[in-house]
MOPAC internal coordinates of N, CA, C and O (Angstrom, degrees):
PM7 1SCF
backbone

  N    0.0000 0     0.00 0     0.00 0    0    0    0
  C    1.4499 1     0.00 0     0.00 0    1    0    0
  C    1.5306 1   109.15 1     0.00 0    2    1    0
  O    1.2310 1   121.13 1   -48.80 1    3    2    1
  N    1.3199 1   115.45 1   131.20 1    3    2    1
  C    1.4673 1   120.63 1  -179.16 1    5    3    2
  C    1.5208 1   110.39 1   -77.83 1    6    5    3
  O    1.2310 1   121.24 1   -46.83 1    7    6    5
  N    1.3407 1   115.22 1   133.17 1    7    6    5
  C    1.4472 1   120.43 1   179.22 1    9    7    6
  C    1.5281 1   110.04 1   -87.26 1   10    9    7
  O    1.2310 1   120.65 1   -48.02 1   11   10    9
  N    1.3223 1   116.36 1   131.98 1   11   10    9
  C    1.4686 1   121.55 1   179.61 1   13   11   10
  C    1.5186 1   108.45 1   -84.62 1   14   13   11
  O    1.2310 1   120.21 1   -49.74 1   15   14   13
  N    1.3479 1   117.21 1   130.26 1   15   14   13
  C    1.4672 1   119.29 1   179.64 1   17   15   14
  C    1.5306 1   111.60 1   -65.24 1   18   17   15
  O    1.2310 1   120.89 1   -39.49 1   19   18   17
  N    1.3118 1   115.91 1   140.51 1   19   18   17
  C    1.4611 1   122.15 1   178.88 1   21   19   18
  C    1.5189 1   108.17 1  -106.18 1   22   21   19
  O    1.2310 1   121.02 1   -45.61 1   23   22   21
  N    1.3160 1   115.66 1   134.39 1   23   22   21
  C    1.4707 1   121.05 1   175.53 1   25   23   22
  C    1.5289 1   106.70 1   -93.40 1   26   25   23
  O    1.2310 1   120.92 1   -71.26 1   27   26   25
  N    1.3146 1   115.84 1   108.74 1   27   26   25
  C    1.4588 1   121.09 1  -174.34 1   29   27   26
  C    1.5231 1   110.71 1   -85.15 1   30   29   27
  O    1.2310 1   121.28 1  -111.84 1   31   30   29
  N    1.3442 1   115.16 1    68.16 1   31   30   29
  C    1.4613 1   120.00 1   178.56 1   33   31   30
  C    1.5280 1   108.41 1  -147.84 1   34   33   31
  O    1.2310 1   121.03 1   -52.54 1   35   34   33
  N    1.3254 1   115.64 1   127.46 1   35   34   33
  C    1.4623 1   120.34 1   178.62 1   37   35   34
  C    1.5258 1   109.70 1   -67.08 1   38   37   35
  O    1.2310 1   120.84 1   -29.45 1   39   38   37
  N    1.3144 1   116.00 1   150.55 1   39   38   37
  C    1.4620 1   121.42 1   173.78 1   41   39   38
  C    1.5258 1   106.99 1   -91.84 1   42   41   39
  O    1.2310 1   120.84 1   -62.94 1   43   42   41
  N    1.3263 1   116.00 1   117.06 1   43   42   41
  C    1.4597 1   121.60 1  -178.34 1   45   43   42
  C    1.5237 1   109.02 1   -91.81 1   46   45   43
  O    1.2310 1   120.64 1   -68.17 1   47   46   45
  N    1.3302 1   116.39 1   111.83 1   47   46   45
  C    1.4604 1   120.89 1  -175.03 1   49   47   46
  C    1.5289 1   112.65 1   -63.99 1   50   49   47
  O    1.2310 1   120.05 1   138.20 1   51   50   49
  N    1.3313 1   117.51 1   -41.80 1   51   50   49
  C    1.4717 1   120.72 1   179.18 1   53   51   50
  C    1.5176 1   110.97 1   -62.16 1   54   53   51
  O    1.2310 1   120.53 1   137.35 1   55   54   53
  N    1.3178 1   116.59 1   -42.65 1   55   54   53
  C    1.4697 1   120.62 1   179.68 1   57   55   54
  C    1.5258 1   110.03 1   -64.14 1   58   57   55
  O    1.2310 1   119.85 1   137.30 1   59   58   57
  N    1.3169 1   117.90 1   -42.70 1   59   58   57
  C    1.4652 1   121.41 1   178.74 1   61   59   58
  C    1.5277 1   110.74 1   -64.50 1   62   61   59
  O    1.2310 1   119.97 1   137.67 1   63   62   61
  N    1.3329 1   117.66 1   -42.33 1   63   62   61
  C    1.4671 1   121.24 1   179.65 1   65   63   62
  C    1.5283 1   112.07 1   -64.46 1   66   65   63
  O    1.2310 1   120.22 1   151.88 1   67   66   65
  N    1.3259 1   117.19 1   -28.12 1   67   66   65
  C    1.4777 1   120.31 1  -179.70 1   69   67   66
  C    1.5216 1   111.93 1   -73.50 1   70   69   67
  O    1.2310 1   119.66 1   169.05 1   71   70   69
  N    1.3206 1   118.26 1   -10.95 1   71   70   69
  C    1.4670 1   122.13 1  -175.71 1   73   71   70
  C    1.5240 1   113.94 1   -85.22 1   74   73   71
  O    1.2310 1   119.92 1   173.80 1   75   74   73
  N    1.3418 1   117.77 1    -6.20 1   75   74   73
  C    1.4686 1   119.22 1   178.16 1   77   75   74
  C    1.5187 1   110.05 1  -148.54 1   78   77   75
  O    1.2310 1   120.98 1   -23.09 1   79   78   77
  N    1.3389 1   115.74 1   156.91 1   79   78   77
  C    1.4640 1   119.85 1  -178.66 1   81   79   78
  C    1.5265 1   113.27 1  -126.79 1   82   81   79
  O    1.2310 1   119.76 1   164.30 1   83   82   81
  N    1.3327 1   118.06 1   -15.70 1   83   82   81
  C    1.4639 1   119.71 1  -175.85 1   85   83   82
  C    1.5250 1   111.11 1   -69.08 1   86   85   83
  O    1.2310 1   121.78 1   -30.78 1   87   86   85
  N    1.3338 1   114.19 1   149.22 1   87   86   85
  C    1.4565 1   121.65 1   178.77 1   89   87   86
  C    1.5188 1   110.10 1   -91.57 1   90   89   87
  O    1.2310 1   120.99 1   -25.95 1   91   90   89
  N    1.3221 1   115.70 1   154.05 1   91   90   89
  C    1.4696 1   123.88 1   174.14 1   93   91   90
  C    1.5240 1   113.20 1    63.09 1   94   93   91
  O    1.2310 1   120.11 1  -151.44 1   95   94   93
  N    1.3217 1   117.39 1    28.56 1   95   94   93
  C    1.4648 1   121.00 1  -177.88 1   97   95   94
  C    1.5294 1   109.68 1  -130.11 1   98   97   95
  O    1.2310 1   119.90 1   -98.80 1   99   98   97
  N    1.3309 1   117.79 1    81.20 1   99   98   97
  C    1.4665 1   120.98 1  -175.57 1  101   99   98
  C    1.5295 1   112.98 1   -58.96 1  102  101   99
  O    1.2310 1   121.18 1   -40.70 1  103  102  101
  N    1.3318 1   115.34 1   139.30 1  103  102  101
  C    1.4612 1   122.75 1   179.04 1  105  103  102
  C    1.5267 1   108.75 1  -118.91 1  106  105  103
  O    1.2310 1   120.67 1   -48.28 1  107  106  105
  N    1.3219 1   116.32 1   131.72 1  107  106  105
  C    1.4615 1   121.81 1  -178.84 1  109  107  106
  C    1.5291 1   109.95 1   -78.47 1  110  109  107
  O    1.2310 1   121.08 1   -46.38 1  111  110  109
  N    1.3404 1   115.53 1   133.62 1  111  110  109
  C    1.4677 1   119.87 1   176.52 1  113  111  110
  C    1.5270 1   112.28 1  -119.43 1  114  113  111
  O    1.2310 1   120.15 1   171.18 1  115  114  113
  N    1.3213 1   117.31 1    -8.82 1  115  114  113
  C    1.4560 1   119.43 1   178.90 1  117  115  114
  C    1.5143 1   111.50 1  -176.27 1  118  117  115
  O    1.2310 1   121.39 1   -16.40 1  119  118  117
  N    1.3322 1   114.95 1   163.60 1  119  118  117
  C    1.4612 1   121.24 1   176.93 1  121  119  118
  C    1.5166 1   109.96 1  -133.22 1  122  121  119
  O    1.2310 1   121.27 1   -33.80 1  123  122  121
  N    1.3265 1   115.17 1   146.20 1  123  122  121
  C    1.4543 1   122.58 1   174.31 1  125  123  122
  C    1.5208 1   106.01 1  -136.56 1  126  125  123
  O    1.2310 1   120.69 1   -64.80 1  127  126  125
  N    1.3204 1   116.28 1   115.20 1  127  126  125
  C    1.4580 1   121.38 1  -173.26 1  129  127  126
  C    1.5292 1   107.91 1    55.60 1  130  129  127
  O    1.2310 1   119.08 1    57.69 1  131  130  129
  N    1.3202 1   119.37 1  -122.31 1  131  130  129
  C    1.4620 1   121.36 1   179.58 1  133  131  130
  C    1.5263 1   112.19 1   -99.14 1  134  133  131
  O    1.2310 1   120.21 1  -169.31 1  135  134  133
  N    1.3297 1   117.21 1    10.69 1  135  134  133
  C    1.4604 1   121.14 1  -177.53 1  137  135  134
  C    1.5246 1   111.45 1  -102.05 1  138  137  135
  O    1.2310 1   121.43 1   -36.22 1  139  138  137
  N    1.3315 1   114.86 1   143.78 1  139  138  137
  C    1.4559 1   120.34 1   176.62 1  141  139  138
  C    1.5236 1   109.78 1  -111.59 1  142  141  139
  O    1.2310 1   121.47 1   -34.01 1  143  142  141
  N    1.3284 1   114.80 1   145.99 1  143  142  141
  C    1.4577 1   123.48 1   172.16 1  145  143  142
  C    1.5184 1   105.66 1  -103.70 1  146  145  143
  O    1.2310 1   120.61 1   -58.38 1  147  146  145
  N    1.3365 1   116.45 1   121.62 1  147  146  145
  C    1.4591 1   121.44 1  -174.98 1  149  147  146
  C    1.5184 1   109.78 1  -124.66 1  150  149  147
  O    1.2310 1   120.75 1   -37.49 1  151  150  149
  N    1.3347 1   116.17 1   142.51 1  151  150  149
  C    1.4566 1   121.28 1   172.33 1  153  151  150
  C    1.5185 1   107.63 1  -102.59 1  154  153  151
  O    1.2310 1   121.13 1   -37.20 1  155  154  153
  N    1.3315 1   115.44 1   142.80 1  155  154  153
  C    1.4628 1   120.16 1  -179.84 1  157  155  154
  C    1.5247 1   108.86 1  -145.00 1  158  157  155
  O    1.2310 1   121.19 1   -32.88 1  159  158  157
  N    1.3188 1   115.33 1   147.12 1  159  158  157
  C    1.4600 1   122.45 1   172.00 1  161  159  158
  C    1.5229 1   106.18 1  -112.48 1  162  161  159
  O    1.2310 1   120.97 1   -52.66 1  163  162  161
  N    1.3312 1   115.75 1   127.34 1  163  162  161
  C    1.4605 1   118.84 1  -178.91 1  165  163  162
  C    1.5209 1   110.18 1  -124.08 1  166  165  163
  O    1.2310 1   121.58 1   -33.22 1  167  166  165
  N    1.3134 1   114.59 1   146.78 1  167  166  165
  C    1.4612 1   121.09 1   174.51 1  169  167  166
  C    1.5159 1   107.96 1  -159.53 1  170  169  167
  O    1.2310 1   120.55 1   -44.30 1  171  170  169
  N    1.3318 1   116.55 1   135.70 1  171  170  169
  C    1.4539 1   121.11 1  -177.53 1  173  171  170
  C    1.5114 1   110.67 1    85.84 1  174  173  171
  O    1.2310 1   121.19 1    24.35 1  175  174  173
  N    1.3356 1   115.34 1  -155.65 1  175  174  173
  C    1.4642 1   122.73 1  -176.22 1  177  175  174
  C    1.5105 1   111.82 1   -99.06 1  178  177  175
  O    1.2310 1   120.46 1   -39.88 1  179  178  177
  N    1.3220 1   116.72 1   140.12 1  179  178  177
  C    1.4618 1   122.15 1   170.70 1  181  179  178
  C    1.5337 1   107.57 1   -98.26 1  182  181  179
  O    1.2310 1   119.80 1    10.69 1  183  182  181
  N    1.3100 1   117.99 1  -169.31 1  183  182  181
  C    1.4684 1   122.07 1  -179.04 1  185  183  182
  C    1.5312 1   110.19 1  -104.20 1  186  185  183
  O    1.2310 1   120.63 1   -28.10 1  187  186  185
  N    1.3212 1   116.41 1   151.90 1  187  186  185
  C    1.4563 1   120.97 1   173.53 1  189  187  186
  C    1.5196 1   108.39 1   -66.18 1  190  189  187
  O    1.2310 1   120.52 1   -47.82 1  191  190  189
  N    1.3141 1   116.62 1   132.18 1  191  190  189
  C    1.4661 1   120.83 1   178.98 1  193  191  190
  C    1.5253 1   109.40 1  -162.69 1  194  193  191
  O    1.2310 1   120.88 1    -7.90 1  195  194  193
  N    1.3192 1   115.93 1   172.10 1  195  194  193
  C    1.4550 1   120.91 1   172.56 1  197  195  194
  C    1.5239 1   108.79 1  -141.32 1  198  197  195
  O    1.2310 1   121.23 1   -10.92 1  199  198  197
  N    1.3086 1   115.25 1   169.08 1  199  198  197
  C    1.4612 1   122.32 1   174.12 1  201  199  198
  C    1.5326 1   104.81 1  -124.21 1  202  201  199
  O    1.2310 1   120.92 1   -78.22 1  203  202  201
  N    1.3184 1   115.84 1   101.78 1  203  202  201
  C    1.4600 1   121.81 1  -170.88 1  205  203  202
  C    1.5296 1   114.15 1   -62.26 1  206  205  203
  O    1.2310 1   120.44 1   149.34 1  207  206  205
  N    1.3472 1   116.77 1   -30.66 1  207  206  205
  C    1.4601 1   119.69 1  -170.61 1  209  207  206
  C    1.5211 1   115.45 1  -110.86 1  210  209  207
  O    1.2310 1   119.74 1  -177.93 1  211  210  209
  N    1.3336 1   118.11 1     2.07 1  211  210  209
  C    1.4629 1   117.74 1  -176.03 1  213  211  210
  C    1.5244 1   112.81 1  -152.97 1  214  213  211
  O    1.2310 1   121.40 1   -30.78 1  215  214  213
  N    1.3219 1   114.94 1   149.22 1  215  214  213
  C    1.4611 1   121.48 1   168.47 1  217  215  214
  C    1.5279 1   107.61 1   -73.60 1  218  217  215
  O    1.2310 1   121.08 1   -13.70 1  219  218  217
  N    1.3275 1   115.55 1   166.30 1  219  218  217
  C    1.4721 1   121.55 1   179.15 1  221  219  218
  C    1.5223 1   107.43 1  -142.11 1  222  221  219
  O    1.2310 1   120.02 1   -42.65 1  223  222  221
  N    1.3296 1   117.56 1   137.35 1  223  222  221
  C    1.4588 1   121.91 1  -178.35 1  225  223  222
  C    1.5305 1   109.59 1  -114.40 1  226  225  223
  O    1.2310 1   120.73 1   -47.42 1  227  226  225
  N    1.3302 1   116.22 1   132.58 1  227  226  225
  C    1.4639 1   122.56 1   171.24 1  229  227  226
  C    1.5223 1   108.13 1  -113.69 1  230  229  227
  O    1.2310 1   120.54 1   -50.42 1  231  230  229
  N    1.3340 1   116.57 1   129.58 1  231  230  229
  C    1.4641 1   123.24 1   176.00 1  233  231  230
  C    1.5202 1   106.19 1  -122.74 1  234  233  231
  O    1.2310 1   119.86 1   -63.11 1  235  234  233
  N    1.3332 1   117.87 1   116.89 1  235  234  233
  C    1.4622 1   121.27 1  -177.30 1  237  235  234
  C    1.5297 1   109.55 1   -81.68 1  238  237  235
  O    1.2310 1   121.43 1   -56.31 1  239  238  237
  N    1.3323 1   114.88 1   123.69 1  239  238  237
  C    1.4610 1   121.95 1   179.51 1  241  239  238
  C    1.5263 1   111.67 1   -96.17 1  242  241  239
  O    1.2310 1   120.80 1   146.51 1  243  242  241
  N    1.3345 1   116.07 1   -33.49 1  243  242  241
  C    1.4584 1   121.48 1  -178.17 1  245  243  242
  C    1.5233 1   108.32 1  -155.51 1  246  245  243
  O    1.2310 1   120.10 1   -46.32 1  247  246  245
  N    1.3234 1   117.42 1   133.68 1  247  246  245
  C    1.4560 1   121.36 1   177.60 1  249  247  246
  C    1.5176 1   112.55 1    92.00 1  250  249  247
  O    1.2310 1   121.67 1    20.06 1  251  250  249
  N    1.3345 1   114.40 1  -159.94 1  251  250  249
  C    1.4593 1   121.89 1  -178.17 1  253  251  250
  C    1.5179 1   109.39 1  -138.43 1  254  253  251
  O    1.2310 1   120.74 1   -29.51 1  255  254  253
  N    1.3182 1   116.19 1   150.49 1  255  254  253
  C    1.4560 1   121.55 1   177.41 1  257  255  254
  C    1.5214 1   109.52 1  -148.26 1  258  257  255
  O    1.2310 1   121.49 1   -17.04 1  259  258  257
  N    1.3230 1   114.76 1   162.96 1  259  258  257
  C    1.4629 1   121.07 1   174.17 1  261  259  258
  C    1.5115 1   108.42 1  -123.41 1  262  261  259
  O    1.2310 1   121.26 1   -32.65 1  263  262  261
  N    1.3223 1   115.19 1   147.35 1  263  262  261
  C    1.4535 1   121.76 1   170.97 1  265  263  262
  C    1.5185 1   105.45 1  -117.10 1  266  265  263
  O    1.2310 1   120.78 1   -66.01 1  267  266  265
  N    1.3261 1   116.12 1   113.99 1  267  266  265
  C    1.4487 1   121.82 1  -179.58 1  269  267  266
  C    1.5239 1   109.35 1   -93.46 1  270  269  267
  O    1.2310 1   121.37 1   -41.58 1  271  270  269
  N    1.3233 1   114.98 1   138.42 1  271  270  269
  C    1.4564 1   123.07 1   175.84 1  273  271  270
  C    1.5181 1   107.48 1  -119.72 1  274  273  271
  O    1.2310 1   120.02 1   -12.12 1  275  274  273
  N    1.3099 1   117.57 1   167.88 1  275  274  273
  C    1.4695 1   120.73 1  -179.94 1  277  275  274
  C    1.5280 1   110.89 1   -60.33 1  278  277  275
  O    1.2310 1   120.09 1   151.88 1  279  278  277
  N    1.3338 1   117.43 1   -28.12 1  279  278  277
  C    1.4652 1   120.05 1  -175.05 1  281  279  278
  C    1.5237 1   113.58 1  -126.71 1  282  281  279
  O    1.2310 1   120.05 1  -159.79 1  283  282  281
  N    1.3381 1   117.50 1    20.21 1  283  282  281
  C    1.4674 1   118.73 1   179.98 1  285  283  282
  C    1.5113 1   111.86 1   175.45 1  286  285  283
  O    1.2310 1   121.17 1     6.62 1  287  286  285
  N    1.3254 1   115.36 1  -173.38 1  287  286  285
  C    1.4584 1   121.29 1  -176.39 1  289  287  286
  C    1.5255 1   109.62 1  -152.29 1  290  289  287
  O    1.2310 1   120.94 1   -33.90 1  291  290  289
  N    1.3239 1   115.81 1   146.10 1  291  290  289
  C    1.4589 1   122.08 1   174.46 1  293  291  290
  C    1.5200 1   107.42 1  -122.68 1  294  293  291
  O    1.2310 1   120.43 1   -50.24 1  295  294  293
  N    1.3413 1   116.77 1   129.76 1  295  294  293
  C    1.4645 1   120.99 1   176.34 1  297  295  294
  C    1.5172 1   107.99 1  -105.70 1  298  297  295
  O    1.2310 1   121.17 1   -47.54 1  299  298  297
  N    1.3315 1   115.36 1   132.46 1  299  298  297
  C    1.4634 1   121.03 1  -178.73 1  301  299  298
  C    1.5161 1   110.20 1  -121.21 1  302  301  299
  O    1.2310 1   120.80 1   -39.23 1  303  302  301
  N    1.3171 1   116.08 1   140.77 1  303  302  301
  C    1.4567 1   123.35 1   174.71 1  305  303  302
  C    1.5203 1   109.34 1  -119.94 1  306  305  303
  O    1.2310 1   120.74 1    -7.73 1  307  306  305
  N    1.3147 1   116.20 1   172.27 1  307  306  305
  C    1.4610 1   122.56 1   179.31 1  309  307  306
  C    1.5298 1   110.12 1   -47.85 1  310  309  307
  O    1.2310 1   121.43 1   -49.25 1  311  310  309
  N    1.3414 1   114.88 1   130.75 1  311  310  309
  C    1.4524 1   120.30 1   177.87 1  313  311  310
  C    1.5223 1   114.10 1    88.85 1  314  313  311
  O    1.2310 1   120.13 1  -179.28 1  315  314  313
  N    1.3433 1   117.37 1     0.72 1  315  314  313
  C    1.4603 1   120.04 1   179.87 1  317  315  314
  C    1.5269 1   110.51 1  -111.06 1  318  317  315
  O    1.2310 1   121.52 1   -23.94 1  319  318  317
  N    1.3411 1   114.69 1   156.06 1  319  318  317
  C    1.4642 1   120.06 1   178.68 1  321  319  318
  C    1.5137 1   109.81 1  -137.70 1  322  321  319
  O    1.2310 1   121.82 1   -18.96 1  323  322  321
  N    1.3411 1   114.12 1   161.04 1  323  322  321
  C    1.4603 1   120.21 1   176.86 1  325  323  322
  C    1.5138 1   108.69 1  -147.17 1  326  325  323
  O    1.2310 1   120.94 1   -39.40 1  327  326  325
  N    1.3287 1   115.81 1   140.60 1  327  326  325
  C    1.4590 1   121.58 1   177.80 1  329  327  326
  C    1.5278 1   108.14 1  -104.83 1  330  329  327
  O    1.2310 1   120.87 1   -61.81 1  331  330  329
  N    1.3267 1   115.94 1   118.19 1  331  330  329
  C    1.4607 1   121.73 1   177.80 1  333  331  330
  C    1.5268 1   107.66 1   -87.86 1  334  333  331
  O    1.2310 1   120.12 1   -59.32 1  335  334  333
  N    1.3294 1   117.38 1   120.68 1  335  334  333
  C    1.4706 1   119.28 1  -178.83 1  337  335  334
  C    1.5293 1   111.99 1   -68.04 1  338  337  335
  O    1.2310 1   120.94 1   -33.01 1  339  338  337
  N    1.3114 1   115.80 1   146.99 1  339  338  337
  C    1.4605 1   119.69 1   178.91 1  341  339  338
  C    1.5230 1   109.86 1   -57.19 1  342  341  339
  O    1.2310 1   121.60 1   -37.26 1  343  342  341
  N    1.3317 1   114.54 1   142.74 1  343  342  341
  C    1.4560 1   120.73 1   178.46 1  345  343  342
  C    1.5131 1   115.38 1    83.01 1  346  345  343
  O    1.2310 1   119.57 1   173.17 1  347  346  345
  N    1.3360 1   118.42 1    -6.83 1  347  346  345
  C    1.4719 1   120.89 1  -178.78 1  349  347  346
  C    1.5328 1   109.96 1   -82.28 1  350  349  347
  O    1.2310 1   120.45 1   -58.68 1  351  350  349
  N    1.3246 1   116.74 1   121.32 1  351  350  349
  C    1.4610 1   120.63 1   176.31 1  353  351  350
  C    1.5243 1   108.26 1   -69.06 1  354  353  351
  O    1.2310 1   120.83 1   -48.15 1  355  354  353
  N    1.3237 1   116.02 1   131.85 1  355  354  353
  C    1.4617 1   120.61 1  -176.27 1  357  355  354
  C    1.5228 1   110.55 1  -154.74 1  358  357  355
  O    1.2310 1   121.43 1   -15.40 1  359  358  357
  N    1.3240 1   114.87 1   164.60 1  359  358  357
  C    1.4565 1   120.80 1   168.77 1  361  359  358
  C    1.5183 1   107.54 1  -148.45 1  362  361  359
  O    1.2310 1   121.60 1   -35.19 1  363  362  361
  N    1.3137 1   114.54 1   144.81 1  363  362  361
  C    1.4573 1   120.03 1  -179.55 1  365  363  362
  C    1.5235 1   109.06 1   -98.62 1  366  365  363
  O    1.2310 1   121.71 1   -24.12 1  367  366  365
  N    1.3318 1   114.34 1   155.88 1  367  366  365
  C    1.4607 1   121.31 1  -176.92 1  369  367  366
  C    1.5216 1   108.75 1  -152.68 1  370  369  367
  O    1.2310 1   120.90 1   -38.76 1  371  370  369
  N    1.3324 1   115.88 1   141.24 1  371  370  369
  C    1.4663 1   120.82 1   172.63 1  373  371  370
  C    1.5201 1   108.15 1  -144.35 1  374  373  371
  O    1.2310 1   120.93 1   -54.79 1  375  374  373
  N    1.3309 1   115.82 1   125.21 1  375  374  373
  C    1.4644 1   119.94 1   179.49 1  377  375  374
  C    1.5262 1   110.45 1   -65.01 1  378  377  375
  O    1.2310 1   120.81 1   133.50 1  379  378  377
  N    1.3315 1   116.06 1   -46.50 1  379  378  377
  C    1.4706 1   122.43 1   175.43 1  381  379  378
  C    1.5146 1   107.54 1  -114.32 1  382  381  379
  O    1.2310 1   120.33 1   -16.68 1  383  382  381
  N    1.3266 1   116.97 1   163.32 1  383  382  381
  C    1.4679 1   118.93 1  -177.37 1  385  383  382
  C    1.5290 1   111.32 1   -53.81 1  386  385  383
  O    1.2310 1   121.43 1   -46.50 1  387  386  385
  N    1.3082 1   114.87 1   133.50 1  387  386  385
  C    1.4572 1   123.71 1   177.25 1  389  387  386
  C    1.5183 1   107.46 1  -124.43 1  390  389  387
  O    1.2310 1   120.65 1   -43.50 1  391  390  389
  N    1.3220 1   116.36 1   136.50 1  391  390  389
  C    1.4598 1   121.74 1   177.22 1  393  391  390
  C    1.5193 1   108.16 1  -108.71 1  394  393  391
  O    1.2310 1   121.41 1   -50.73 1  395  394  393
  N    1.3305 1   114.91 1   129.27 1  395  394  393
  C    1.4655 1   118.82 1  -175.00 1  397  395  394
  C    1.5158 1   110.64 1  -140.38 1  398  397  395
  O    1.2310 1   121.71 1   -18.31 1  399  398  397
  N    1.3256 1   114.33 1   161.69 1  399  398  397
  C    1.4538 1   121.48 1   170.86 1  401  399  398
  C    1.5221 1   106.96 1  -110.03 1  402  401  399
  O    1.2310 1   121.09 1   -43.74 1  403  402  401
  N    1.3266 1   115.53 1   136.26 1  403  402  401
  C    1.4574 1   122.39 1   175.69 1  405  403  402
  C    1.5259 1   107.08 1  -112.31 1  406  405  403
  O    1.2310 1   120.38 1   -43.06 1  407  406  405
  N    1.3149 1   116.88 1   136.94 1  407  406  405
  C    1.4630 1   121.77 1   174.56 1  409  407  406
  C    1.5255 1   106.56 1  -121.32 1  410  409  407
  O    1.2310 1   121.33 1   -59.53 1  411  410  409
  N    1.3329 1   115.06 1   120.47 1  411  410  409
  C    1.4613 1   120.85 1  -178.25 1  413  411  410
  C    1.5213 1   109.16 1  -160.01 1  414  413  411
  O    1.2310 1   120.15 1   -16.54 1  415  414  413
  N    1.3343 1   117.31 1   163.46 1  415  414  413
  C    1.4615 1   119.38 1  -179.44 1  417  415  414
  C    1.5332 1   112.25 1   -63.11 1  418  417  415
  O    1.2310 1   121.21 1   -29.18 1  419  418  417
  N    1.3084 1   115.29 1   150.82 1  419  418  417
  C    1.4602 1   121.64 1   174.90 1  421  419  418
  C    1.5311 1   109.20 1   -54.89 1  422  421  419
  O    1.2310 1   120.36 1   -41.10 1  423  422  421
  N    1.3205 1   116.91 1   138.90 1  423  422  421
  C    1.4607 1   121.50 1   175.29 1  425  423  422
  C    1.5155 1   115.69 1    94.14 1  426  425  423
  O    1.2310 1   119.42 1   174.82 1  427  426  425
  N    1.3371 1   118.72 1    -5.18 1  427  426  425
  C    1.4607 1   120.72 1   179.78 1  429  427  426
  C    1.5311 1   109.14 1   -71.71 1  430  429  427
  O    1.2310 1   120.89 1   -50.54 1  431  430  429
  N    1.3270 1   115.89 1   129.46 1  431  430  429
  C    1.4683 1   122.20 1   178.02 1  433  431  430
  C    1.5280 1   108.17 1   -87.06 1  434  433  431
  O    1.2310 1   120.42 1   -45.67 1  435  434  433
  N    1.3393 1   116.81 1   134.33 1  435  434  433
  C    1.4709 1   120.05 1  -172.34 1  437  435  434
  C    1.5246 1   114.03 1   -61.20 1  438  437  435
  O    1.2310 1   119.43 1   152.68 1  439  438  437
  N    1.3303 1   118.69 1   -27.32 1  439  438  437
  C    1.4639 1   121.01 1   179.38 1  441  439  438
  C    1.5275 1   112.22 1  -101.25 1  442  441  439
  O    1.2310 1   119.99 1  -167.06 1  443  442  441
  N    1.3276 1   117.62 1    12.94 1  443  442  441
  C    1.4640 1   120.77 1  -178.64 1  445  443  442
  C    1.5155 1   109.72 1    58.81 1  446  445  443
  O    1.2310 1   120.66 1    41.64 1  447  446  445
  N    1.3216 1   116.35 1  -138.36 1  447  446  445
  C    1.4629 1   120.47 1   177.91 1  449  447  446
  C    1.5220 1   111.72 1   -91.53 1  450  449  447
  O    1.2310 1   120.10 1   177.72 1  451  450  449
  N    1.3377 1   117.42 1    -2.28 1  451  450  449
  C    1.4618 1   120.79 1  -176.76 1  453  451  450
  C    1.5260 1   111.10 1   -67.76 1  454  453  451
  O    1.2310 1   120.39 1   140.05 1  455  454  453
  N    1.3416 1   116.87 1   -39.95 1  455  454  453
  C    1.4552 1   120.29 1  -178.08 1  457  455  454
  C    1.5245 1   111.31 1    63.67 1  458  457  455
  O    1.2310 1   120.11 1   -30.20 1  459  458  457
  N    1.3200 1   117.39 1   149.80 1  459  458  457
  C    1.4595 1   123.06 1   176.22 1  461  459  458
  C    1.5197 1   107.70 1   179.01 1  462  461  459
  O    1.2310 1   121.27 1    -0.33 1  463  462  461
  N    1.3236 1   115.18 1   179.67 1  463  462  461
  C    1.4644 1   118.73 1   176.19 1  465  463  462
  C    1.5255 1   110.91 1   -68.01 1  466  465  463
  O    1.2310 1   119.90 1   168.24 1  467  466  465
  N    1.3282 1   117.80 1   -11.76 1  467  466  465
  C    1.4643 1   121.81 1   178.48 1  469  467  466
  C    1.5328 1   112.57 1   -91.27 1  470  469  467
  O    1.2310 1   119.96 1  -179.30 1  471  470  469
  N    1.3349 1   117.69 1     0.70 1  471  470  469
  C    1.4608 1   119.84 1   176.85 1  473  471  470
  C    1.5288 1   108.33 1   -64.33 1  474  473  471
  O    1.2310 1   120.96 1   -57.97 1  475  474  473
  N    1.3265 1   115.77 1   122.03 1  475  474  473
  C    1.4637 1   121.28 1  -175.67 1  477  475  474
  C    1.5246 1   110.94 1   -94.86 1  478  477  475
  O    1.2310 1   121.37 1   -25.03 1  479  478  477
  N    1.3256 1   114.99 1   154.97 1  479  478  477
  C    1.4738 1   119.80 1   171.88 1  481  479  478
  C    1.5195 1   107.46 1   -59.29 1  482  481  479
  O    1.2310 1   120.44 1   -37.19 1  483  482  481
  N    1.3063 1   116.77 1   142.81 1  483  482  481
  C    1.4564 1   121.71 1  -176.39 1  485  483  482
  C    1.5174 1   110.64 1   -97.49 1  486  485  483
  O    1.2310 1   120.49 1   -26.52 1  487  486  485
  N    1.3291 1   116.68 1   153.48 1  487  486  485
  C    1.4612 1   122.68 1   173.73 1  489  487  486
  C    1.5315 1   112.79 1    62.31 1  490  489  487
  O    1.2310 1   119.97 1  -143.09 1  491  490  489
  N    1.3286 1   117.65 1    36.91 1  491  490  489
  C    1.4641 1   122.44 1   176.97 1  493  491  490
  C    1.5245 1   107.91 1   -92.38 1  494  493  491
  O    1.2310 1   120.98 1   -62.16 1  495  494  493
  N    1.3436 1   115.73 1   117.84 1  495  494  493
  C    1.4623 1   121.95 1  -177.90 1  497  495  494
  C    1.5262 1   111.06 1   -96.27 1  498  497  495
  O    1.2310 1   120.76 1   -33.82 1  499  498  497
  N    1.3400 1   116.15 1   146.18 1  499  498  497
  C    1.4609 1   120.78 1   170.05 1  501  499  498
  C    1.5077 1   108.71 1  -126.77 1  502  501  499
  O    1.2310 1   120.10 1   180.00 1  503  502  501

């Protein structure tokens, strides 16, 4: 059995976040199986969308954000997370810049099938 090389270096979230400033443009920092760990900076309103085939996790690292649903809302602060069930129409919002980690399968488009000018390039690593 072939041994896979291990990179013995921690991923520093603050250092990775300092490498970009644009909002709504998730950057991949790691993968586990078919899942990607992405950092994102959000501010203002996103677009209504869903992800038909997968759940999506938001973990707030700094600031505050809201996830609006057709029939409710979840507010998240630093140190909190929320799992959005697959197929749930939602949009994210942050009054001031919020830094978060998203965990979702490789290949998920940030705007789902809705598309918009906020659709980010996929699989961008930092």
